[in-house]
DOTIFI-394405 format. One record per residue (C-alpha): x, z, y; residue in one letter. Coordinates in steps of 0.1 Angstrom, whole numbers. Example, Ala and Ser with C-alpha at 12.3 -4.5 7.8 and 13.67 -1.06 7.14 Angstrom:
[node [123 78 -45] "A"]
[node [137 71 -11] "S"]
This chain:
[node [1189 -841 -349] "M"]
[node [1167 -858 -374] "L"]
[node [1195 -877 -391] "M"]
[node [1214 -844 -398] "A"]
[node [1182 -832 -418] "L"]
[node [1183 -861 -442] "G"]
[node [1155 -880 -456] "A"]
[node [1139 -853 -476] "G"]
[node [1141 -828 -446] "G"]
[node [1125 -854 -424] "V"]
[node [1097 -861 -450] "A"]
[node [1091 -823 -453] "A"]
[node [1091 -818 -416] "G"]
[node [1066 -848 -410] "V"]
[node [1045 -835 -438] "G"]
[node [1045 -801 -425] "Y"]
[node [1035 -811 -388] "L"]
[node [1008 -835 -403] "I"]
[node [993 -805 -421] "A"]
[node [996 -782 -393] "R"]
[node [978 -805 -368] "T"]
[node [952 -818 -393] "G"]
[node [965 -854 -386] "L"]
[node [957 -876 -419] "G"]
[node [935 -850 -433] "A"]
[node [919 -865 -465] "S"]
[node [881 -865 -468] "D"]
[node [875 -833 -492] "S"]
[node [838 -839 -495] "K"]
[node [845 -857 -528] "N"]
[node [874 -835 -539] "A"]
[node [874 -818 -571] "L"]
[node [861 -783 -573] "T"]
[node [872 -775 -610] "R"]
[node [906 -777 -628] "L"]
[node [906 -809 -647] "P"]
[node [922 -817 -680] "E"]
[node [955 -830 -676] "F"]
[node [990 -831 -694] "S"]
[node [1024 -831 -678] "L"]
[node [1060 -824 -691] "P"]
[node [1075 -791 -686] "T"]
[node [1110 -788 -673] "T"]
[node [1122 -779 -707] "R"]
[node [1108 -811 -724] "G"]
[node [1074 -801 -739] "D"]
[node [1041 -814 -730] "I"]
[node [1019 -790 -715] "F"]
[node [979 -794 -713] "S"]
[node [958 -777 -687] "S"]
[node [935 -768 -716] "T"]
[node [958 -740 -723] "E"]
[node [947 -723 -691] "L"]
[node [910 -718 -703] "A"]
[node [897 -684 -696] "G"]
[node [928 -675 -673] "R"]
[node [929 -671 -635] "I"]
[node [954 -699 -624] "T"]
[node [975 -701 -593] "L"]
[node [985 -738 -592] "L"]
[node [1013 -746 -567] "N"]
[node [1025 -782 -560] "F"]
[node [1061 -782 -545] "W"]
[node [1095 -801 -544] "A"]
[node [1130 -791 -540] "T"]
[node [1134 -810 -509] "W"]
[node [1105 -791 -492] "C"]
[node [1119 -759 -473] "A"]
[node [1086 -740 -471] "P"]
[node [1082 -747 -509] "C"]
[node [1116 -733 -515] "R"]
[node [1109 -704 -494] "K"]
[node [1076 -694 -512] "E"]
[node [1089 -697 -547] "I"]
[node [1104 -661 -549] "P"]
[node [1068 -650 -539] "L"]
[node [1053 -668 -567] "L"]
[node [1079 -655 -590] "I"]
[node [1069 -620 -579] "A"]
[node [1031 -628 -584] "T"]
[node [1039 -638 -619] "Q"]
[node [1058 -605 -626] "A"]
[node [1032 -583 -610] "L"]
[node [999 -602 -624] "Y"]
[node [1014 -617 -657] "R"]
[node [985 -602 -678] "K"]
[node [958 -615 -655] "D"]
[node [972 -647 -639] "V"]
[node [989 -679 -649] "A"]
[node [1014 -691 -622] "V"]
[node [1019 -728 -626] "V"]
[node [1041 -748 -605] "G"]
[node [1039 -788 -606] "I"]
[node [1070 -803 -590] "A"]
[node [1066 -835 -570] "I"]
[node [1102 -844 -579] "D"]
[node [1126 -856 -603] "E"]
[node [1136 -834 -634] "L"]
[node [1172 -839 -623] "D"]
[node [1166 -819 -591] "A"]
[node [1143 -794 -605] "V"]
[node [1162 -780 -634] "Q"]
[node [1192 -768 -615] "P"]
[node [1171 -753 -587] "F"]
[node [1149 -734 -613] "E"]
[node [1180 -720 -629] "D"]
[node [1197 -711 -596] "E"]
[node [1165 -693 -582] "I"]
[node [1155 -678 -616] "G"]
[node [1119 -695 -616] "L"]
[node [1105 -682 -647] "D"]
[node [1067 -693 -644] "Y"]
[node [1053 -725 -661] "L"]
[node [1069 -755 -644] "S"]
[node [1057 -790 -648] "L"]
[node [1070 -822 -636] "I"]
[node [1045 -846 -622] "G"]
[node [1059 -868 -593] "K"]
[node [1032 -896 -595] "A"]
[node [1007 -876 -617] "E"]
[node [1010 -845 -594] "G"]
[node [1004 -867 -562] "M"]
[node [973 -882 -578] "S"]
[node [961 -846 -588] "L"]
[node [968 -833 -553] "M"]
[node [948 -862 -539] "Q"]
[node [919 -854 -562] "A"]
[node [917 -821 -546] "F"]
[node [916 -836 -510] "G"]
[node [952 -834 -502] "N"]
[node [969 -866 -494] "P"]
[node [1004 -853 -503] "G"]
[node [1013 -824 -480] "H"]
[node [1035 -796 -495] "L"]
[node [1034 -770 -504] "P"]
[node [998 -770 -518] "F"]
[node [984 -740 -537] "T"]
[node [950 -739 -556] "L"]
[node [935 -708 -571] "L"]
[node [911 -712 -602] "F"]
[node [889 -683 -615] "D"]
[node [886 -677 -653] "R"]
[node [857 -704 -655] "S"]
[node [882 -729 -640] "S"]
[node [862 -732 -605] "N"]
[node [882 -737 -576] "L"]
[node [882 -706 -554] "R"]
[node [908 -709 -528] "N"]
[node [933 -737 -516] "R"]
[node [959 -738 -488] "K"]
[node [983 -765 -476] "T"]
[node [1015 -747 -465] "G"]
[node [1036 -717 -473] "E"]
[node [1017 -689 -490] "M"]
[node [1023 -652 -478] "T"]
[node [1019 -621 -500] "A"]
[node [988 -608 -482] "P"]
[node [970 -641 -487] "E"]
[node [980 -641 -525] "I"]
[node [967 -606 -527] "E"]
[node [933 -614 -509] "A"]
[node [928 -644 -530] "W"]
[node [934 -624 -564] "L"]
[node [917 -591 -556] "K"]
[node [883 -603 -562] "P"]
[node [890 -620 -594] "L"]
[node [910 -593 -612] "I"]
């Protein structure tokens, strides 16, 4: 059964199980509580700086094309961007290769800011107390303070509950 899933499917499954059970949980006492300055390439070849998010509510989502829960929640993130575009910046950081991400984005119609950060994204996740489990979503207020975090697939009611106090 595991062989049929392939390496990516097994990695996603193991990461999900570890996240669900809390095994391998990182010590979050020293985790970042503010959005740091970072620069990553976009999937279209530009360099994006997190300083461009100053003064915006930011929903930051770490994902990968091989992660089934990540793929499942992306339409919800697309809808969130469409619904709250005026108030919220939805930003995806793919822990993946550009060659895999671009065709997936085109296929699904991903239209929010998409960055590539395989090693850099992993380091950023670790700085927020996540040892590498996907999907991983963070919400920052207009002052760049971390307000919410979740490892695992987001739901519409969760996103609405997170955003309501900030909008």
